[in-house]
N, C-alpha and C positions, 0 to 999 in steps of 0.2 A: 456487659458493658464496658468501655474502656473508660479508664481513670484518667483524665487529662490534668496536668499540672496547670496551677493557676500560674500568672505572670508573675511580675515584680510584686513585693520585693523578694529579690533573692535568686532571679534566673531560672537556670535549670537544675542547680545542684540541689537536689533534695534529700541526697544520703539515704535514701530507702531504694533497695534492690528493686529494680523495675518489673522484673520476672515474677518476684515474691509477692509485688503489690496486686499484679494481674492476676498472679494463681489465688491467693487467700482472701482477697477483699472484694468488693463490690462498692462502687458509689452510692453514699447514703442519699436518701432523699431531703435530708436536712443538713443545709450547709451553712453554719451561721455567721461564718468570717470568709465567706465565698470570693469576695470582692476585696478582700483585704490580705491575700497572699496567703491562703489556707484553703485545704479540702479535709472532709470529715468521710469515712470509709467505713463500711459493714463488715464484718468477720463471714465467711463463706466456709469455714472449716469447722468439722466439731460440732454441728448444730448449735453455733454459739448466736449469741445473741450479744447487742451494746454496739462500741463504736471506737475507732481510733481518729482523732483529729491532728494532723499536720499542719503546724503553722511555720510560716517564716517571718520571724520577728526582724530580722537583720540580715546584710549578706553575712553568712558564714554562721548564724546563729536562728535554730530552730528550736521550737518545742512539739513532743508529741503526747497527745494526753490520752490514755487509754481505759475504758472502762468495759469490760468485756466478761460475758459468762459463758465457759464453756461446757457443752452438756454432754459430750464424748470426748474420749482421750484424744489427742491430734499431735501430731509432728510437722514442724513447719521446717524448710530447708531454704537457706538463703547465704548470700555471698556479701561480706563485710566491704567496705570502704575506708578510707583514711581520716574519717572524722573521730574527734573524741566525744566519747558518749557517757554521761551520767544519768543513770538507770534509778528512780526512786519509787521502791515498791510500798504502797502504802496498804494492799489486801490482795490476799490471793497467793498460792504458793505455783512455781513452774521450775521449767529445768532449762540450762542453756548449755550444750555442747560445741565445743569448738575445735575442729578439725578431728585429731584422733585422740584428742582429750577426755577424760571421764566425764557424764554428766555433771554440773554443779547446779545444786538448788538454788533458787531464788527465794528468799523468805520474806514474812511481811516486817515493814519497817527498815529494810536493808537498803544503801545505797550502792551501785553496782558502778565501778569506772572501767570502762571499756576502750580500748587503742588497738588497733591491729592493722596489719598489712592489706593492701588493698587485695581483694578476691578471695579471701581466706572463706572457707566453708564453716558456715554453722548452722545449727539445729535448735530450733526451739520445741519444747515438750508443754503442750499444754495439758492438765491433768482434769477429768472429769468431775463437775460439780464444783470447781474452783471458779470464784467472782476476782477478777484481776482488776485493780485499782491504779492506776501508776501515771507516772510523769517522766518524760526523758528528754534532757537537754543534748543536743548534737551542735558541736562547734567548731569550726573549721581553725587553722593554726593562725591565719592572718587576722580573725576576729579577736582571738585569744593575745595574741602578741600586741595588737593596736593597745588592749586595756592591763595587761598583765606581764608585759616583760619585766618589770621591775621586783618582781616575786619569783622568778624562775630558778634563783639560786637556791629556794627552800623548797621546793617542788621535787617529787619523785623524778629521779634523772630520765626516765622514759618520756616524762609528760613535759620536762623543762626540753629536752631534744625537740619535741614536738611542737611545742610554742615557738622555738626559738629558730630551729631550721627545718621543721616542716616534715621530719624523719617521724615515720610512723612505725614503730617497733612494738612487737607483741606487750601488753602491759594489761593486767586485769586486777582489780581489787573489791574487795567488798566490806564496807564500813556500816555500822549500826546509825540510822537518821537519828538526829539530835531531835528536840522538841521544836525549835523554830525551822528545822529543815520540815518535818511533817506539816506542821502550821502553813509553810510557804506552799509547800506542794498541793496540800489539800485545797488552799484558794484557788490556786490555778486551775485545778480540776472541777471545782464546785461554785466557783462564782457564779451570781445570776446577771452579770451587766450584758449588755448587748451592742452589737456593731462596733465600731471605733474606739468605745470606751473599754469594751471587752480586752480588746486586743492591745490598748495601752497598759490595762492592769496585769493583765497576762505579761506582760513584756517587765513590766517592773518587779513582778514577783519571780520571773525567772531568771532576771539579773541577780537579786538577792539571794535565789539558790543557787546559783552559780559560784558566787563570792563565798557562802558557807560552805561549800562542796570542796573549792580550792582551799579553804582554812583546813578543813578535815585531813584533805590530804597532807598538808604541811604537819599537823599535828602528829599524823602517820609516820611521818619521815623522823620526827623529833622523837617520837617513843621508841623508833627502831633499836638503838643501841642499848635501852633498857626495857625489857620485856614488860615489868610491872609499873612503868611509868603510867601515870594516870587511872591507874587501878586502886581500890580501897583493898585494905587486907583480907575484907569479906569476899569480895568479888575475886581475891586470888584463890581464896579457899574453895570456893565454889568451882574454880575451874580444874584444880587438884582433885576434888569430889567426882567432877565430871571425868578426867581421866579416868580414875579408880574403877567408877563405874563400866566406861568403855574395856579397861583392862579385863574385868570380871566378865563381861558378857560381848566380847567381840564376834563369838560365835554367831550370836543370834542379836545384833545389837540394838538397842532403843532407837527409834526415829529421833529427828531432830525436836519435833514437835513434843514427844515424850520426855526427853532429855530436858526440854526447856521448863514444861511445866514442873519436873521433881527436881530442877535446881533453884527454880522460881525468878527466870529471866525470860525475856521475849527471845525469839528465835536469832535475829540478826545479831543481838548482844551477846547471845551465847556463841554464836560462830566468830564473831569478831573478837572476844576476849580470848577463848581457846586459842586462835590461831596467832594472836599475838605473843600470847605466852608462852606456847609450845612450838610455834614456827611449823605449825601445818595445818592444814584442815582437819576437822573432826573426820570426814570421810577418809581422807588420806592416812590419819592415824589408826584407824579401824582397818582400814585394809593392810596396812603395814604389820601389825598384829597378827592377822590371819596369814600373812605371806610369811611373815617369821616362823610363826608355828607349822605352817606346811613344810617349808626349810628344814626344820628340826626333825619332822617325822619322816621326811624322804632319805636323810642323813643316818637316822638312828633307828629305823622300824622296817619291817618289810611290808605293810600296809599299800595296798593298791594305790594307785593315783585317783582311782574313781572313789575309795575308802578315804583317804585323806582328803579329797576335796570335801565330802561330806562332814569329816571332822572339823572343817574350818569354815564351815556354814554354806557350801555351793551344793546347790542341787543338780546341776548338772556340770561335769567334768570339763567340757568344754569352755563352759566361762571361768573356770577356774584356770585351765590353762593359759587363756588369753590373759587374766589378772596375772597370773604368776611369770609370764614372758614380759609384760610390760614392767616388771617392778625390778625382775633380775637379768633380762636379757636373753633368757635360754627357756625351754620347754622344760616341766616337770620331768619328763623322762632322760632328757639329756642331763641335768642336775643330778638325778640320782645315779646315772651310770657315771658321771664324773665323781660322785660320793663314793663309790664302790672302787675306784682305782687304787 
């Protein structure tokens, strides 16, 4: 069944890849705001159940609600546009891969900030058994410029350029959701109002969420020159403990969930604080440890590439070769030849 976009407000610019929308979703039989510039769709991938609801609030400002349980693992491919997106994950783990980058995990109570050039290939990875509850704000530069041009000097450079000049350069960040963000996103998703009153309520809460999110981005810039700023001594100690665990167990590292339980933080807070303090994600830190050890073994031992791959935690040497080349720009075999000269 073809998914027709509603008319005003908002016109035709819905910031949803139309091919992906047709491929992975079908029109739902329930349309709460069908005459208020909105459409509700249901997933057709991964034996999933639930819905996404796309609501155009104003020209250049829309919200997407998600409540989906995926019963089978699924991968979705789509292309980006030039809008700025804030994604709030209340529940459910999934993955996101952009172009040739490694997959990034989207964790509970995390806020993702996404800005990319038009047409960038991206892949969403849905995990079997995960129940996603999420809210996404999608903003055009003109809408943001009308409201927030006075604060652009405090924003990350890429976001400021987008707001002022409509320049969409690649930018991505993940921040933990604070309590007021969680509350606003939950109420957008779960309020029981009907018709126009529901729409007015969602718009008010969405604007609140947008302001809180921009403030979080401003705070992140302010903390950039001092990695420990905003962190208590106990939080800093927890991150050093996390780093020590990864240094000891990088061959078979614990999952983010296992680390979070061990350290005593939620996953989003753990990932944010680690990146803030050490300048790289937990995944990148672990990968770098693996690759540095592999480089040492190639240089100082006669072990085969397959054996070295296994030594640093790779079951398949082809995956190891790909990771090694991504880090050092050459394959393990070429690196070994260079070391022997």
